[in-house]
C-alpha positions in Angstrom: 121.1 -87.2 105.8 119.6 -85.8 102.4 119.6 -82.8 100.3 116.7 -80.7 99.5 116.0 -77.0 98.5 115.0 -74.0 100.4 111.8 -73.0 98.4 108.7 -70.9 99.1 106.8 -72.7 101.9 103.2 -72.4 100.5 101.2 -71.2 97.8 99.5 -67.9 98.2 96.8 -65.7 97.0 97.6 -62.0 96.1 95.9 -59.0 97.7 96.0 -55.8 95.7 95.4 -53.4 98.6 98.3 -51.3 99.7 99.7 -51.2 103.4 99.0 -48.2 105.5 102.0 -46.5 107.1 102.3 -45.9 110.7 105.1 -44.6 113.0 103.7 -46.1 116.4 106.1 -47.3 118.9 105.5 -49.2 122.2 105.5 -46.9 125.2 108.0 -49.0 127.0 111.4 -47.8 128.4 114.3 -48.6 125.8 117.9 -49.7 126.5 120.9 -50.8 124.5 120.6 -54.1 122.8 121.6 -57.0 125.2 120.9 -60.6 125.7 120.8 -63.1 123.0 119.9 -62.4 119.4 116.9 -64.4 118.1 115.5 -65.5 114.8 112.2 -66.9 115.6 108.6 -67.6 114.4 105.7 -68.5 116.8 101.8 -69.3 116.0 99.1 -69.4 118.4 95.6 -70.6 118.0 93.2 -68.4 120.1 89.9 -66.6 119.8 88.8 -69.2 117.2 91.6 -68.3 114.6 94.5 -70.2 113.3 97.5 -69.1 111.4 98.1 -71.3 108.4 100.9 -69.3 107.2 103.2 -66.4 108.3 105.9 -65.9 106.0 108.3 -63.0 104.6 110.9 -62.7 101.9 113.3 -59.9 102.1 115.8 -58.2 99.9 117.5 -54.9 100.3 117.9 -52.0 98.1 119.0 -48.4 98.6 119.1 -48.5 102.3 115.4 -50.0 102.4 114.2 -53.6 102.9 111.7 -54.9 100.3 109.2 -57.3 101.9 106.8 -59.7 100.7 104.7 -60.6 103.7 102.2 -63.6 103.5 99.5 -64.2 106.2 96.9 -67.0 106.1 94.3 -67.6 108.7 91.4 -69.9 109.3 88.4 -68.8 111.4 86.5 -71.4 113.2 83.9 -69.2 114.7 80.7 -68.1 113.0 81.4 -64.5 112.8 83.9 -62.3 111.0 86.8 -61.3 112.7 89.3 -58.6 112.1 93.2 -59.0 112.4 96.0 -56.6 112.3 99.5 -57.2 110.9 102.4 -54.8 112.1 105.7 -54.9 110.1 108.5 -52.9 110.9 112.3 -52.4 111.8 113.4 -53.1 115.3 115.1 -50.1 116.8 115.8 -50.4 120.6 115.3 -52.9 123.4 117.1 -56.1 124.2 118.0 -58.4 121.4 115.9 -61.2 122.8 112.8 -58.9 122.8 113.4 -55.8 120.6 111.2 -53.0 120.4 109.7 -52.6 116.8 108.0 -49.9 114.9 105.0 -50.3 112.8 106.4 -48.9 109.4 103.5 -50.9 107.9 100.2 -51.5 109.6 97.1 -53.1 107.8 94.0 -54.9 108.8 92.2 -57.7 107.1 88.9 -59.6 107.9 88.7 -63.5 108.1 85.2 -64.4 107.4 83.2 -66.6 109.8 83.6 -70.3 109.1 86.3 -69.5 106.2 89.8 -68.5 105.7 91.8 -65.5 104.3 95.2 -65.2 102.6 96.8 -61.8 102.3 99.9 -61.0 100.7 101.4 -57.5 100.6 104.5 -56.0 99.1 106.2 -53.6 101.9 109.0 -51.2 101.9 110.6 -51.0 105.4 113.4 -48.6 106.4 116.5 -50.8 107.3 117.0 -51.3 111.1 119.9 -50.0 113.2 122.9 -52.3 112.9 123.3 -53.0 116.5 119.7 -54.5 116.5 119.7 -55.7 113.0 116.1 -57.2 113.1 112.6 -56.8 111.6 109.3 -58.2 113.1 106.1 -59.2 111.4 103.0 -59.7 114.0 99.5 -60.6 113.7 97.4 -59.4 116.4 93.7 -58.4 117.5 94.7 -54.6 118.0 96.4 -52.1 115.9 98.7 -51.2 119.0 101.9 -52.8 119.7 101.3 -55.4 122.5 103.3 -55.8 125.6 104.0 -59.3 124.8 103.9 -61.0 121.2 102.5 -64.2 123.0 99.1 -62.2 123.3 98.8 -62.2 119.4 98.2 -64.8 116.8 101.7 -64.8 115.7 105.2 -63.4 115.4 108.0 -63.6 113.0 111.2 -62.0 114.0 114.1 -62.0 111.3 117.7 -61.1 111.7 119.9 -59.5 108.9 120.9 -62.7 107.3 117.2 -62.7 106.0 118.3 -59.8 103.5 122.2 -60.2 103.4 124.5 -62.6 101.8 123.4 -65.9 100.1 120.0 -66.2 102.5 118.5 -62.9 101.1 115.2 -63.3 99.5 114.4 -66.7 100.8 111.0 -67.2 102.2 111.0 -67.4 105.9 108.6 -68.2 108.6 106.1 -71.2 108.6 103.3 -72.8 106.7 101.0 -75.6 107.3 100.5 -77.1 103.9 97.9 -79.6 104.8 95.8 -76.9 106.6 94.0 -79.5 108.8 94.5 -80.6 112.6 97.7 -82.8 112.1 99.9 -79.8 112.5 98.6 -76.5 113.7 100.9 -74.6 115.8 104.5 -73.9 116.1 107.3 -72.3 118.3 110.6 -72.4 116.4 113.2 -70.3 118.2 117.0 -69.7 117.6 118.6 -67.7 120.2 122.4 -67.5 119.4 124.6 -68.3 122.3 128.2 -67.9 120.7 129.6 -67.4 117.4 128.2 -70.3 115.1 126.1 -71.7 117.9 122.5 -71.4 119.0 120.1 -73.1 121.6 117.3 -74.2 119.4 113.8 -74.7 120.9 111.1 -76.5 118.7 107.6 -77.1 119.8 104.9 -78.3 117.4 101.6 -79.3 118.1 98.6 -81.3 116.3 97.0 -84.6 116.1 100.0 -86.1 114.2 102.4 -84.9 117.1 104.6 -86.4 118.6 105.3 -89.3 116.3 105.2 -87.7 112.8 108.6 -87.5 111.1 110.3 -84.4 111.7 113.5 -83.1 110.2 115.9 -80.2 110.7 117.9 -78.6 107.9 121.1 -76.5 107.6 121.1 -74.6 104.2 123.9 -72.9 102.6 122.0 -70.7 100.3 118.6 -71.0 98.6 119.4 -74.3 97.3 121.2 -77.2 99.0 119.7 -78.0 102.5 121.2 -80.9 104.3 118.4 -82.4 106.6 118.6 -84.9 109.4 116.0 -86.5 111.6 114.9 -84.7 114.8 113.2 -86.7 117.5 110.9 -85.7 120.1 112.3 -85.5 123.7 109.9 -87.3 126.0 110.3 -84.7 128.9 109.2 -81.8 126.5 106.6 -83.8 124.6 103.0 -85.1 125.2 99.8 -85.9 123.8 99.7 -84.0 120.4 102.9 -82.1 121.2 106.5 -82.5 119.9 109.2 -80.6 121.8 113.0 -80.6 121.7 115.7 -78.1 122.7 119.3 -78.6 122.0 122.4 -76.8 121.0 122.8 -76.4 117.4 126.1 -75.8 115.7 125.8 -73.8 112.5 128.9 -74.9 110.6 128.7 -71.8 108.3 125.1 -72.2 106.9 122.8 -69.4 106.2 119.4 -70.8 107.4 117.9 -73.4 109.4 114.6 -75.3 108.2 112.3 -77.4 110.0 109.8 -80.0 108.3 107.2 -82.3 109.3 105.5 -85.0 107.3 102.9 -87.5 108.1 103.8 -91.2 107.9 102.2 -91.2 104.3 104.6 -88.4 103.2 102.1 -85.6 103.2 103.8 -82.3 104.2 102.2 -81.1 107.4 104.7 -78.1 108.5 107.5 -76.3 106.8 109.4 -73.6 108.4 112.7 -71.7 107.9 114.7 -69.1 109.8 117.9 -67.2 108.8 120.9 -67.8 111.1 120.5 -65.1 114.0 123.9 -63.7 114.3 125.9 -61.5 112.0 128.5 -63.1 109.6 
């Protein structure tokens, strides 16, 4: 095993425009939080668009959350495409799939044949303690989708993203090589019991499943201990790496995922806060 630092996952280009407020909620029945609490980041390649980065760094101040949200997308079509970012506190619903408000809602245009990076500084109300989560999603419509899998990406962060030693770290995913070697990720940490989660990792690209993949356990913004993570044949295939396994936390604040090509070129860098409360 080796030690490394939990650093920002990719360089970004700042955008000066401010976020637009919204109080829209999904028109679905609400229930008390139940099920497993998740930290999760998922990206999809659809409609000719690819998520190259979906990240957030969160700190808490005066009952509010200060979020630096980063979205980078590449457009493989010949026409401009508009995408919407919804960011907000999760207020009701199940812990596995909470209902989250659009406390911030903004759009951006990805030019045909090009790419766009947008960074926004957002202020969100703190979520209720029973839910203890915020969501950042990228989607084709301003309205909340019934299923996040119909959008381009989702980042669901639990309270360890803004509490304790993991506060202020950059969570989410970036694909530093910005090519086809790694181009999509599903990284999910549903907690099963105190100190334990059932981790699910799927990433795809031309370098999968053989590119060296590592899992890291981080004490704080520094000092991550990493170990190799192998593809499971029953969950992997041509250009797809898959593994699901029980993960024992051992008191760490965050979990990282890294993929590098055989020549050492970083292909994927992801980090999630541990999903349960201390």
